[in-house]
VOBA-470768 format. One record per atom (N, C-alpha, C): x, y, z; atom name. Coordinates in steps of 0.1 Angstrom, whole numbers, plus 5000, padded with zeros to 4 digits. Layout:
BEGIN
PT      x      y      z   site
PT      X      Y      Z     CA
...
***
This chain:
BEGIN
PT      x      y      z   site
PT   6213   1649   0425      N
PT   6230   1644   0427     CA
PT   6231   1649   0443      C
PT   6238   1639   0448      N
PT   6245   1638   0462     CA
PT   6257   1645   0462      C
PT   6263   1646   0478      N
PT   6278   1647   0476     CA
PT   6287   1642   0467      C
PT   6282   1625   0473      N
PT   6294   1618   0465     CA
PT   6293   1613   0448      C
PT   6287   1622   0441      N
PT   6283   1620   0427     CA
PT   6290   1632   0426      C
PT   6291   1648   0435      N
PT   6299   1658   0431     CA
PT   6309   1661   0432      C
PT   6320   1654   0445      N
PT   6332   1648   0445     CA
PT   6336   1640   0431      C
PT   6330   1632   0424      N
PT   6336   1624   0416     CA
PT   6334   1628   0402      C
PT   6328   1641   0403      N
PT   6323   1646   0388     CA
PT   6340   1658   0391      C
PT   6343   1663   0397      N
PT   6351   1675   0400     CA
PT   6368   1662   0400      C
PT   6367   1652   0407      N
PT   6376   1648   0404     CA
PT   6380   1643   0386      C
PT   6369   1637   0387      N
PT   6369   1641   0362     CA
PT   6373   1652   0357      C
PT   6370   1659   0366      N
PT   6370   1672   0356     CA
PT   6390   1682   0366      C
PT   6390   1670   0376      N
PT   6403   1677   0376     CA
PT   6417   1669   0368      C
PT   6415   1656   0366      N
PT   6420   1646   0359     CA
PT   6421   1650   0344      C
PT   6407   1653   0344      N
PT   6405   1659   0325     CA
PT   6419   1669   0322      C
PT   6412   1680   0336      N
PT   6430   1690   0331     CA
PT   6441   1689   0334      C
PT   6450   1680   0344      N
PT   6461   1681   0348     CA
PT   6465   1672   0331      C
PT   6454   1660   0323      N
PT   6465   1657   0313     CA
PT   6463   1667   0303      C
PT   6455   1673   0303      N
PT   6452   1688   0289     CA
PT   6467   1691   0288      C
PT   6472   1701   0304      N
PT   6484   1705   0306     CA
PT   6490   1697   0311      C
PT   6492   1686   0307      N
PT   6503   1676   0305     CA
PT   6508   1676   0293      C
PT   6494   1675   0285      N
PT   6499   1674   0273     CA
PT   6511   1685   0269      C
PT   6498   1700   0265      N
PT   6507   1712   0264     CA
PT   6523   1717   0272      C
PT   6523   1706   0284      N
PT   6534   1710   0287     CA
PT   6547   1704   0281      C
PT   6544   1690   0273      N
PT   6553   1677   0267     CA
PT   6554   1685   0258      C
PT   6540   1693   0250      N
PT   6544   1700   0240     CA
PT   6558   1714   0238      C
PT   6560   1718   0250      N
PT   6568   1727   0248     CA
PT   6583   1720   0252      C
PT   6583   1714   0265      N
PT   6593   1703   0262     CA
PT   6603   1703   0251      C
PT   6591   1696   0246      N
PT   6595   1688   0232     CA
PT   6603   1697   0222      C
PT   6597   1710   0220      N
PT   6598   1721   0216     CA
PT   6614   1729   0224      C
PT   6618   1728   0231      N
PT   6625   1733   0240     CA
PT   6633   1726   0242      C
PT   6636   1713   0243      N
PT   6644   1697   0243     CA
PT   6653   1704   0226      C
PT   6641   1702   0209      N
PT   6648   1705   0201     CA
PT   6659   1718   0198      C
PT   6649   1728   0204      N
PT   6657   1739   0200     CA
PT   6670   1741   0203      C
PT   6675   1731   0224      N
PT   6684   1734   0228     CA
PT   6695   1721   0215      C
PT   6691   1715   0210      N
PT   6696   1702   0204     CA
PT   6703   1710   0190      C
PT   6690   1713   0187      N
PT   6695   1723   0179     CA
PT   6707   1735   0175      C
PT   6707   1740   0185      N
PT   6717   1750   0191     CA
PT   6726   1749   0192      C
PT   6735   1731   0192      N
PT   6746   1730   0198     CA
PT   6749   1716   0186      C
PT   6741   1723   0175      N
PT   6740   1706   0165     CA
PT   6737   1692   0165      C
PT   6734   1693   0173      N
PT   6726   1678   0177     CA
PT   6718   1674   0172      C
PT   6715   1660   0175      N
PT   6704   1655   0174     CA
PT   6694   1650   0183      C
PT   6682   1652   0183      N
PT   6671   1649   0193     CA
PT   6666   1641   0186      C
PT   6673   1623   0199      N
PT   6671   1614   0192     CA
PT   6653   1609   0201      C
PT   6642   1604   0187      N
PT   6630   1592   0189     CA
PT   6624   1611   0185      C
PT   6625   1622   0184      N
PT   6621   1634   0184     CA
PT   6606   1635   0199      C
PT   6610   1633   0210      N
PT   6603   1628   0219     CA
PT   6611   1635   0233      C
PT   6602   1639   0246      N
PT   6611   1637   0255     CA
PT   6601   1624   0267      C
PT   6597   1620   0284      N
PT   6597   1615   0286     CA
PT   6595   1621   0301      C
PT   6586   1615   0307      N
PT   6581   1626   0322     CA
PT   6588   1615   0335      C
PT   6598   1619   0338      N
PT   6606   1615   0348     CA
PT   6605   1616   0363      C
PT   6598   1631   0361      N
PT   6590   1636   0376     CA
PT   6584   1641   0375      C
PT   6572   1641   0385      N
PT   6559   1654   0384     CA
PT   6559   1652   0404      C
PT   6563   1672   0401      N
PT   6556   1672   0417     CA
PT   6552   1690   0422      C
PT   6546   1688   0430      N
PT   6544   1707   0436     CA
PT   6559   1713   0436      C
PT   6558   1729   0430      N
PT   6573   1730   0434     CA
PT   6567   1751   0437      C
PT   6571   1759   0442      N
PT   6568   1767   0446     CA
PT   6576   1776   0434      C
PT   6568   1788   0425      N
PT   6580   1794   0416     CA
PT   6585   1806   0427      C
PT   6590   1815   0415      N
PT   6593   1829   0429     CA
PT   6587   1839   0429      C
PT   6580   1836   0427      N
PT   6563   1851   0437     CA
PT   6560   1838   0448      C
PT   6562   1823   0448      N
PT   6557   1817   0466     CA
PT   6546   1808   0452      C
PT   6534   1815   0442      N
PT   6530   1808   0439     CA
PT   6529   1789   0436      C
PT   6522   1787   0439      N
PT   6524   1768   0437     CA
PT   6519   1762   0421      C
PT   6532   1759   0413      N
PT   6531   1754   0404     CA
PT   6530   1737   0400      C
PT   6527   1730   0388      N
PT   6530   1718   0388     CA
PT   6546   1715   0384      C
PT   6556   1710   0389      N
PT   6568   1705   0383     CA
PT   6569   1694   0372      C
PT   6573   1696   0367      N
PT   6576   1683   0357     CA
PT   6593   1683   0355      C
PT   6599   1674   0354      N
PT   6617   1667   0349     CA
PT   6609   1657   0336      C
PT   6615   1661   0326      N
PT   6614   1652   0315     CA
PT   6626   1649   0312      C
PT   6634   1634   0306      N
PT   6644   1633   0299     CA
PT   6639   1630   0281      C
PT   6654   1631   0281      N
PT   6652   1630   0265     CA
PT   6669   1621   0263      C
PT   6667   1619   0253      N
PT   6679   1614   0243     CA
PT   6685   1620   0233      C
PT   6697   1627   0228      N
PT   6704   1632   0222     CA
PT   6720   1626   0210      C
PT   6721   1631   0204      N
PT   6736   1623   0196     CA
PT   6740   1632   0187      C
PT   6752   1634   0190      N
PT   6761   1647   0179     CA
PT   6762   1638   0166      C
PT   6761   1629   0165      N
PT   6770   1615   0152     CA
PT   6757   1608   0147      C
PT   6748   1606   0155      N
PT   6734   1595   0153     CA
PT   6741   1581   0153      C
PT   6753   1576   0160      N
PT   6753   1568   0166     CA
PT   6755   1564   0184      C
PT   6757   1573   0185      N
PT   6755   1572   0203     CA
PT   6743   1581   0209      C
PT   6747   1575   0220      N
PT   6733   1584   0223     CA
PT   6739   1590   0236      C
PT   6726   1601   0244      N
PT   6736   1611   0253     CA
PT   6724   1611   0265      C
PT   6722   1614   0274      N
PT   6708   1615   0282     CA
PT   6708   1635   0288      C
PT   6692   1639   0281      N
PT   6695   1652   0285     CA
PT   6685   1651   0293      C
PT   6682   1662   0300      N
PT   6673   1663   0303     CA
PT   6668   1681   0304      C
PT   6656   1681   0312      N
PT   6648   1692   0311     CA
PT   6638   1695   0323      C
PT   6638   1705   0331      N
PT   6627   1712   0338     CA
PT   6618   1720   0336      C
PT   6605   1722   0337      N
PT   6592   1728   0338     CA
PT   6588   1737   0350      C
PT   6590   1743   0352      N
PT   6580   1749   0363     CA
PT   6568   1752   0355      C
PT   6553   1746   0358      N
PT   6541   1757   0350     CA
PT   6545   1750   0339      C
PT   6542   1759   0332      N
PT   6544   1758   0312     CA
PT   6559   1769   0311      C
PT   6572   1768   0324      N
PT   6579   1779   0316     CA
PT   6589   1766   0317      C
PT   6599   1767   0310      N
PT   6611   1763   0307     CA
PT   6622   1765   0313      C
PT   6629   1755   0330      N
PT   6634   1767   0334     CA
PT   6649   1756   0336      C
PT   6652   1750   0335      N
PT   6666   1738   0331     CA
PT   6666   1733   0317      C
PT   6676   1734   0311      N
PT   6680   1723   0297     CA
PT   6692   1719   0301      C
PT   6695   1705   0307      N
PT   6708   1698   0308     CA
PT   6715   1692   0298      C
PT   6722   1690   0290      N
PT   6735   1688   0278     CA
PT   6744   1684   0287      C
PT   6746   1676   0285      N
PT   6760   1671   0287     CA
PT   6775   1673   0281      C
PT   6789   1679   0287      N
PT   6793   1682   0279     CA
PT   6799   1678   0269      C
PT   6806   1679   0256      N
PT   6814   1672   0246     CA
PT   6830   1674   0251      C
PT   6828   1663   0252      N
PT   6844   1658   0251     CA
PT   6852   1660   0240      C
PT   6858   1672   0239      N
PT   6868   1675   0228     CA
PT   6883   1669   0230      C
PT   6888   1658   0219      N
PT   6897   1652   0226     CA
PT   6905   1659   0220      C
PT   6920   1649   0228      N
PT   6926   1658   0230     CA
PT   6940   1658   0220      C
PT   6948   1671   0219      N
PT   6961   1672   0202     CA
PT   6971   1668   0210      C
PT   6974   1656   0204      N
PT   6989   1654   0208     CA
PT   7000   1662   0198      C
PT   7006   1668   0206      N
PT   7017   1677   0193     CA
PT   7023   1666   0192      C
PT   7037   1660   0177      N
PT   7045   1649   0178     CA
PT   7057   1661   0169      C
PT   7068   1657   0179      N
PT   7079   1664   0176     CA
PT   7087   1657   0166      C
***
């Protein structure tokens, strides 16, 4: 086995690890998005998240981790779609963003 074969095997192993790690992270992101929507009495539409960005970032201790930003859609009635996002660093969920609900203004009639 020469050096090129060894580098090819290492590259395949790294791609396999990234794929498996991404599957685990996506599953955690779906669970977190579902829990956030449930806590706000919202519906997670399509019951899924989509990756929108992948990069390296440092955590609080300065260790390099993979940062993933996922997007998802939710609804309060099932008839409208709102966009939400979720940021993960490694296997930890950092932030979940849901658009604030608009509260209809009350009209006082005298």
